[in-house]
Structure formats: structure tokens, C-alpha cells
C-alpha atoms as one frame of an Amber mdcrd trajectory, in Angstrom:
protein
   0.000   0.000   0.000   1.190   3.503  -0.796   1.746   5.164   2.575   0.640
   8.524   1.105  -2.842   7.085   0.554  -2.940   5.731   4.096  -1.904   9.143
   5.466  -4.806  10.821   3.658  -7.219   8.235   5.117  -5.895   8.620   8.655
  -4.953  12.301   8.938  -6.683  15.562   8.115  -5.538  17.706   5.245  -5.409
  17.539   1.490  -3.920  14.418  -0.102  -0.278  14.789  -1.073   2.658  12.638
  -2.063   4.896  12.063   0.931   8.520  11.056   0.697   9.513   8.320   3.109
  11.899  10.756   4.819   9.267  13.474   5.324   6.670  10.987   6.546   9.209
   9.537   8.988   9.974  13.044  10.265   6.288  13.864  10.714   5.332  10.650
  12.519   8.456   9.842  14.536  10.082  13.295  14.822  13.307  11.616  13.679
  15.373  12.109  10.562  15.665   9.284   8.034  19.093   9.649   6.420  18.939
   9.427   2.619  22.533   9.968   1.429  22.419  10.862  -2.260  25.557   8.850
  -3.050  23.728   5.694  -1.942  20.235   6.671  -3.078  21.489   7.435  -6.572
  24.025   4.606  -6.679  24.013   1.614  -9.012  21.074  -0.460  -7.771  21.317
  -2.729 -10.826  24.731  -4.069  -9.836  25.033  -7.845  -9.496  26.217  -7.368
  -5.914  24.996  -4.468  -3.782  27.349  -2.726  -1.384  26.983  -3.061   2.369
  25.721   0.542   2.443  23.074  -0.201  -0.210  21.883  -3.252   1.723  21.652
  -1.197   4.926  19.775   1.563   3.069  17.288  -0.932   1.588  16.769  -2.696
   4.922  16.205   0.629   6.689  13.651   1.706   4.056  11.824  -1.618   4.366
  11.768  -1.476   8.171  10.644   2.155   8.435   7.947   1.540   5.795   6.569
  -1.321   7.903   6.867   0.736  11.103   5.022   3.720   9.608   2.335   1.451
   8.159   1.721  -0.094  11.579   1.688   3.325  13.284  -0.781   4.727  10.744
  -2.998   1.633  10.846  -3.348   2.037  14.616  -4.930   5.479  14.138  -8.669
   5.898  13.585  -9.748   6.937  10.093 -10.162  10.684   9.660 -13.861  11.498
   9.426 -14.487  14.907   7.866 -18.247  14.694   8.399 -17.848  14.103  12.141
 -15.486  17.069  12.397 -17.963  19.312  10.565 -20.778  18.156  12.875 -18.687
  18.861  15.987 -18.008  22.393  14.740 -21.729  22.944  14.100 -22.577  21.802
  17.645 -19.972  24.061  19.274
């Protein structure tokens, strides 16, 4: 699942495309390092470097972590928010 879609279901605000780094920052308040020399390296090589493997494993783990964190939140309900404003 695209985490950007899940964010728009779970959080208020207009839908937007989130980078993994910006979504990590928003949800965990921590920086996800994305060194350009690794990010833009040769990912088609027969053997990946240790740094590429670490980068890929980190991306996979944080994607799972963010998915679980977002799934635990209730769905954003715009109608309920509008009703609560009307009642106030």
C-alpha cells in the first residue's frame, strides 16, 4: 500500500505525495538519512554494497513501522469534524 494514501485516510488535510523521509519526520520526529551517493548509486549491480543493503533494509523497516503506526490510528472522518463544529 502507498503510505501517502494511508496518510490521507488517517490524517486531516489535502492528499499529497509524501517522501519516506518526510513521513518519517512527521510521525516519529526523527530524521531518516537518505545519502544521495547511496540513493542514486548503481542499484542494478550484481552485488549491492553493504551501504546499499543497509539503506534498503532501513527503508523496508521504516515503511513497515510507519504502516503499523498509521494503521493504529482511527480513520479521519471529515463529516464528524464538521458536525462537531456545528454543535460548538
